[in-house]
C-alpha positions in Angstrom: -6.1 -44.4 -39.2 -2.4 -45.5 -38.9 0.4 -43.1 -38.3 1.8 -43.8 -41.8 -1.5 -42.7 -43.4 -1.8 -39.5 -41.4 -1.2 -36.2 -43.1 1.9 -34.3 -42.2 1.8 -31.0 -40.3 3.0 -29.3 -43.4 0.1 -30.7 -45.4 -2.3 -29.3 -42.8 -0.6 -25.9 -42.9 -0.8 -25.9 -46.7 -4.5 -26.7 -46.5 -5.0 -23.8 -44.1 -3.2 -21.5 -46.5 -5.5 -22.7 -49.3 -8.5 -21.7 -47.3 -7.1 -18.2 -46.7 -6.5 -17.9 -50.4 -10.0 -19.1 -51.3 -11.5 -16.6 -48.8 -9.7 -13.8 -50.5 -10.9 -14.9 -53.9 -14.4 -15.3 -52.7 -14.5 -11.8 -51.2 -12.9 -10.3 -54.3 -15.5 -12.1 -56.5 -18.3 -10.7 -54.4 -16.9 -7.2 -54.6 -16.7 -7.4 -58.4 -19.9 -9.2 -59.0 -22.1 -8.1 -61.8 -25.4 -9.4 -60.5 -27.2 -11.8 -58.1 -26.3 -14.8 -60.2 -22.7 -13.9 -61.1 -21.0 -17.2 -62.1 -17.7 -15.9 -60.7 -19.2 -15.7 -57.3 -20.6 -19.2 -57.5 -17.3 -20.6 -58.7 -15.4 -18.8 -55.8 -18.0 -20.2 -53.4 -17.4 -23.7 -54.6 -13.7 -23.3 -54.4 -13.9 -22.0 -50.8 -16.2 -24.9 -49.9 -13.8 -27.4 -51.3 -10.8 -25.9 -49.6 -12.6 -25.7 -46.3 -13.7 -29.3 -46.5 -10.2 -30.5 -47.4 -8.7 -28.5 -44.4 -11.3 -29.8 -42.0 -10.5 -33.4 -43.0 -6.8 -33.0 -42.7 -7.1 -31.2 -39.4 -9.2 -34.1 -38.1 -6.9 -36.8 -39.4 -3.8 -35.1 -38.0 -4.9 -33.6 -34.8 -8.4 -35.0 -34.1 -9.9 -31.5 -34.3 -12.5 -29.9 -36.5 -13.3 -26.4 -37.6 -16.1 -24.4 -35.9 -17.8 -23.4 -39.1 -19.8 -25.1 -41.9 -20.7 -23.8 -45.4 -24.4 -24.6 -45.9 -25.1 -26.8 -48.9 -21.5 -26.9 -50.1 -21.8 -30.5 -51.2 -25.0 -30.0 -53.0 -24.2 -26.8 -54.8 -24.1 -27.1 -58.6 -21.5 -25.3 -60.7 -22.8 -22.5 -63.0 -24.7 -23.7 -66.0 -22.4 -24.1 -69.0 -24.6 -26.2 -71.3 -26.0 -25.2 -74.7 -27.7 -21.9 -75.0 -30.5 -23.4 -77.1 -30.6 -27.1 -76.2 -32.4 -29.5 -78.6 -32.8 -32.2 -76.0 -33.3 -32.5 -72.3 -33.0 -35.4 -69.8 -35.1 -35.6 -66.6 -33.5 -37.5 -63.8 -35.7 -38.4 -60.8 -34.9 -40.1 -57.5 -37.5 -40.8 -54.9 -36.8 -42.7 -51.7 -39.4 -44.7 -49.8 -39.5 -46.7 -46.6 -41.5 -49.9 -46.7 -43.5 -48.9 -43.7 -46.3 -51.5 -44.0 -45.1 -54.7 -45.8 -48.4 -56.5 -45.4 -50.3 -53.6 -47.1 -47.7 -53.7 -49.9 -48.1 -57.4 -50.4 -51.9 -57.1 -50.3 -51.9 -54.6 -53.1 -49.6 -56.6 -55.2 -51.8 -59.7 -54.7 -54.8 -57.8 -55.9 -53.0 -56.9 -59.1 -51.8 -60.4 -59.5 -55.2 -61.9 -58.9 -56.7 -59.6 -61.6 -54.1 -60.6 -64.0 -55.0 -64.3 -63.6 -58.8 -63.9 -63.4 -59.0 -66.3 -66.4 -58.3 -69.2 -64.1 -54.6 -69.6 -64.9 -52.0 -70.4 -62.4 -51.1 -67.4 -60.2 -47.5 -66.3 -60.0 -46.0 -66.3 -56.5 -44.1 -63.0 -57.0 -46.6 -61.1 -54.8 -45.6 -63.3 -51.8 -42.3 -61.4 -51.2 -41.6 -57.7 -50.8 -39.2 -57.5 -53.8 -41.7 -59.4 -56.0 -44.5 -57.1 -54.8 -42.5 -54.0 -55.6 -41.8 -55.4 -59.1 -45.5 -56.0 -59.7 -46.7 -52.6 -58.4 -44.0 -50.5 -60.2 -44.6 -52.5 -63.3 -48.4 -51.9 -63.2 -48.6 -48.3 -62.0 -46.8 -45.1 -63.1 -44.2 -43.8 -60.6 -46.2 -40.5 -60.3 -49.3 -42.5 -59.3 -47.4 -44.5 -56.7 -45.9 -41.2 -55.4 -49.4 -39.7 -55.0 -50.9 -42.8 -53.4 -47.8 -44.1 -51.6 -49.7 -44.8 -48.3 -52.0 -47.1 -50.1 -49.0 -49.2 -51.1 -47.6 -49.3 -47.5 -44.8 -46.9 -48.4 -43.5 -43.8 -46.5 -41.9 -41.0 -48.5 -38.3 -40.0 -48.0 -36.1 -37.5 -49.8 -36.6 -36.9 -53.5 -34.9 -34.8 -56.2 -35.5 -34.0 -59.9 -32.8 -32.7 -62.2 -33.3 -31.4 -65.7 -30.2 -31.5 -67.9 -29.7 -30.1 -71.4 -27.9 -31.4 -74.4 -27.2 -30.3 -78.0 -28.7 -33.4 -79.5 -30.7 -36.4 -78.1 -28.7 -39.6 -77.5 -28.9 -42.5 -79.8 -31.6 -45.1 -78.9 -30.3 -47.4 -76.2 -27.1 -45.5 -75.8 -27.2 -45.0 -72.1 -29.5 -47.8 -70.9 -26.6 -49.9 -69.6 -25.6 -47.1 -67.1 -28.5 -44.6 -67.1 -27.2 -42.5 -64.1 -23.5 -42.2 -64.9 -21.7 -39.5 -66.7 -24.0 -36.6 -65.7 -22.3 -33.3 -66.3 -23.2 -31.0 -63.4 -22.7 -28.0 -65.7 -25.4 -29.3 -68.0 -28.0 -29.2 -65.2 -30.6 -26.5 -66.1 -32.5 -26.7 -62.8 -33.2 -29.1 -59.9 -35.9 -29.5 -57.3 -35.4 -31.1 -53.9 -37.9 -32.4 -51.4 -36.7 -33.4 -47.9 -37.9 -33.5 -44.3 -34.7 -31.5 -43.6 -36.4 -28.4 -45.1 -39.5 -28.9 -42.9 -37.2 -29.1 -39.8 -35.5 -25.9 -40.8 -38.8 -24.1 -41.4 -40.1 -25.2 -38.0 -38.0 -22.6 -36.3 -39.8 -19.7 -38.1 -43.3 -21.0 -38.7 -46.2 -21.1 -36.2 -48.0 -24.3 -35.2 -50.9 -23.8 -37.7 -48.5 -23.6 -40.6 -46.7 -26.7 -39.4 -50.0 -28.6 -39.2 -50.7 -27.6 -42.8 -47.3 -28.7 -44.0 -47.5 -32.1 -42.3 -51.1 -32.8 -43.6 -51.6 -35.9 -45.7 -52.1 -35.2 -49.4 -55.8 -35.8 -49.0 -56.0 -33.2 -46.3 -56.4 -35.7 -43.4 -54.0 -36.4 -40.6 -55.2 -39.9 -39.9 -54.6 -43.1 -41.9 -56.6 -43.1 -45.1 -58.8 -46.1 -46.0 -57.5 -48.6 -48.5 -59.3 -48.1 -51.8 -59.5 -50.8 -54.5 -56.9 -50.2 -57.2 -57.7 -50.5 -60.9 -55.4 -53.3 -62.0 -56.6 -53.1 -65.6 -55.1 -49.6 -66.1 
């Protein structure tokens, strides 16, 4: 960062004062809270997290120093729900990350599907000869939930995943959001979310014994070793 782009000492001081103010508001909200899920406490928490993050960034940019504390999950915390009390429509947003751990297995499965599609003697498409083409074939043939439950058969390794349920007064018009399906999501319309990540397993390892860890890390079929490749039904 150039000197011209660095924040001034006054800006850093102002950010520090903002953190102090946010701390006072957070404590006051806790002291006045009406229950475990008081939205005022959640809002004060989010404000404190934002103020602390801003101060930390300015402190680093100006002095190459950081704060000694971290607010857990501040970036992932959703604001209090402010959607319709009786929604007439919901949207389910799902993201699942995978690593292509075994490309040859992925290609082999796609080639099986492709061969079954052309069992009438027609010319086979060459899409299954590349990883992008194989992914297109498999995700076009099988439901995402089936791929998730049988990911190892497709040469994939699971990463993080999340599922959000959002509420709306009315369903959107047909085709309205297809051009940009993941934009314009109102965080205050999220009814609930469910996250899966290896980070949670790492955190739990400090408190769980070895047997519990072995259970968590078991494959979905209850085996630790690599499962045998079963033929897929390409005529689903």
